C-alpha positions in Angstrom: -85.3 -86.3 68.6 -82.9 -86.3 65.7 -80.6 -83.4 64.8 -82.8 -82.6 61.8 -85.8 -82.0 64.0 -87.5 -85.3 63.2 -88.9 -87.5 65.9 -88.0 -91.0 64.8 -89.0 -94.2 66.5 -87.7 -97.6 65.4 -89.7 -100.7 66.4 -89.2 -104.4 65.8 -92.4 -106.3 66.3 -93.4 -109.9 65.8 -96.1 -110.2 63.1 -98.8 -111.1 65.7 -98.2 -107.8 67.5 -98.5 -105.5 64.5 -101.9 -103.8 64.5 -104.1 -103.7 61.4 -103.5 -100.0 60.7 -99.7 -100.5 60.7 -100.0 -103.7 58.5 -102.0 -101.6 56.0 -99.5 -98.8 56.1 -96.7 -101.3 55.5 -98.5 -102.9 52.6 -99.3 -99.5 51.1 -95.6 -98.4 51.5 -94.4 -101.7 49.8 -96.9 -101.2 47.0 -95.7 -97.6 46.5 -92.1 -98.8 46.3 -92.7 -102.1 44.4 -96.0 -102.0 42.6 -97.4 -105.5 42.1 -97.5 -106.5 38.5 -100.8 -108.2 38.9 -102.3 -105.4 40.9 -103.5 -107.2 44.0 -105.3 -105.2 46.6 -103.6 -104.5 50.0 -105.4 -107.4 51.7 -103.9 -109.9 49.1 -100.5 -108.4 49.5 -100.7 -108.8 53.3 -101.9 -112.4 52.9 -98.8 -113.2 50.8 -96.6 -111.6 53.5 -98.4 -113.4 56.2 -97.8 -116.7 54.4 -94.2 -116.5 55.5 -95.3 -116.6 59.1 -95.5 -120.0 60.8 -94.5 -121.4 64.2 -90.8 -121.5 63.3 -90.4 -118.4 61.1 -90.5 -115.8 63.8 -91.7 -113.2 61.3 -90.6 -109.7 62.5 -91.4 -106.3 61.1 -88.9 -103.6 61.5 -90.5 -100.1 61.3 -89.3 -96.5 61.3 -91.8 -93.8 62.2 -91.5 -90.1 62.1 -94.0 -89.0 64.6 -96.9 -91.4 63.7 -96.0 -91.7 60.0 -94.4 -94.9 58.8 -91.4 -93.8 56.7 -89.3 -97.0 56.4 -90.0 -100.7 56.8 -88.4 -104.2 56.4 -89.3 -107.7 57.5 -87.2 -110.7 58.5 -88.0 -114.3 59.1 -86.2 -117.4 60.1 -86.0 -120.0 57.3 -84.0 -123.1 56.2 -82.5 -123.2 52.8 -80.7 -126.2 51.3 -77.3 -126.3 49.8 -76.2 -128.8 47.1 -78.2 -131.1 45.0 -78.3 -134.8 44.2 -77.8 -133.8 40.5 -74.3 -132.4 41.2 -73.3 -135.3 43.4 -73.1 -133.2 46.5 -74.8 -133.9 49.8 -77.9 -131.8 50.3 -77.7 -130.0 53.6 -79.8 -127.5 55.4 -78.8 -124.0 56.6 -80.8 -121.8 58.9 -80.8 -118.2 57.7 -82.6 -115.0 58.5 -84.4 -113.8 55.4 -84.2 -110.1 54.9 -87.1 -108.8 52.8 -89.1 -105.8 51.7 -86.6 -103.1 52.9 -87.9 -99.8 51.7 -88.1 -96.1 52.5 -91.0 -93.8 51.5 -89.9 -92.3 48.1 -90.3 -88.7 49.4 -88.1 -89.4 52.4 -85.1 -90.9 50.7 -81.7 -89.5 51.5 -82.5 -89.0 55.2 -80.8 -92.2 56.5 -84.0 -94.0 57.1 -83.1 -97.0 54.9 -79.8 -97.3 56.8 -81.7 -97.2 60.1 -84.3 -99.9 59.2 -81.7 -102.1 57.5 -79.4 -102.0 60.5 -82.3 -102.8 62.8 -83.3 -105.8 60.6 -79.8 -107.1 60.1 -79.2 -107.1 63.9 -81.2 -110.3 63.9 -78.5 -112.2 62.0 -75.5 -113.8 63.6 -72.3 -115.5 62.6 -74.1 -118.9 62.8 -77.4 -117.7 61.3 -76.6 -115.2 58.6 -79.1 -113.0 56.8 -79.7 -114.0 53.1 -81.2 -111.5 50.8 -81.2 -110.0 47.3 -80.5 -106.4 46.4 -80.4 -104.0 43.5 -78.1 -101.8 45.6 -75.4 -104.2 46.9 -73.0 -101.3 47.6 -75.4 -100.0 50.3 -75.4 -103.4 52.1 -71.7 -103.9 51.7 -71.2 -100.6 53.7 -73.3 -102.2 56.4 -71.1 -105.4 56.5 -72.7 -107.7 54.0 -71.1 -109.4 51.0 -72.2 -110.7 47.7 -72.4 -114.4 47.1 -72.1 -116.3 43.9 -74.3 -119.3 44.5 -76.8 -120.4 41.9 -80.2 -119.8 43.6 -83.4 -121.4 42.7 -86.6 -122.6 44.4 -88.2 -126.1 44.3 -91.6 -124.5 45.1 -93.7 -125.0 42.0 -94.7 -121.8 40.3 -92.6 -119.6 42.6 -90.0 -117.1 41.4 -86.5 -117.3 42.6 -84.4 -114.2 43.4 -84.8 -111.6 40.8 -82.5 -108.7 41.9 -78.9 -108.5 40.5 -77.1 -109.4 43.7 -77.6 -112.1 46.3 -76.0 -111.3 49.6 -75.3 -112.5 53.1 -74.8 -110.6 56.3 -72.4 -110.8 58.2 -69.7 -110.8 55.5 -67.5 -113.1 57.6 -70.2 -115.7 58.2 -69.2 -119.2 57.0 -70.8 -119.8 53.7 -70.4 -122.3 50.8 -70.3 -120.0 47.7 -70.0 -123.0 45.3 -73.1 -125.0 46.2 -76.4 -124.3 44.6 -79.1 -123.0 47.0 -82.8 -124.1 47.0 -84.8 -121.4 48.8 -87.7 -123.9 49.2 -90.1 -120.9 49.1 -90.7 -118.0 46.7 -87.9 -115.5 46.5 -88.3 -112.6 48.8 
């Protein structure tokens, strides 16, 4: 039990172990925080999220519950991005990262430290050798957790996919080796 009388449980689960009710609760929370412009139903939203799951992605959901109510969520998955491009004369090389995505707190529960809890749980997956790569509209929040902004040009070679759209691209941990000068190809839709 927390000092504020809440009963919080933090869980990290692989995609295949998340039950349907929790998947639906996550999709509903994500839809509440980031409404889809094209208005897909929850099943479509879940299918898009599930598309990031494959044998090598190790898709994980990080969940914070107050009693049985889902109050914060995030997801992470392993992914390889590429640095450099043949156009700029640099060698193209691959980098394994942990993609941090969909970090959110129920709007009526903000200010309770839930976002901090779920972000820390999710970022714990990253390491010095395999940093987390993500975008954020609140970079100062993540800088307090040990991330830093990067200046790479970020795009995706996946046809029709959007690249990052938030104002700041970031890595965690801040001291992880990173080439800030080389362009990055996400090779999937921005997350």
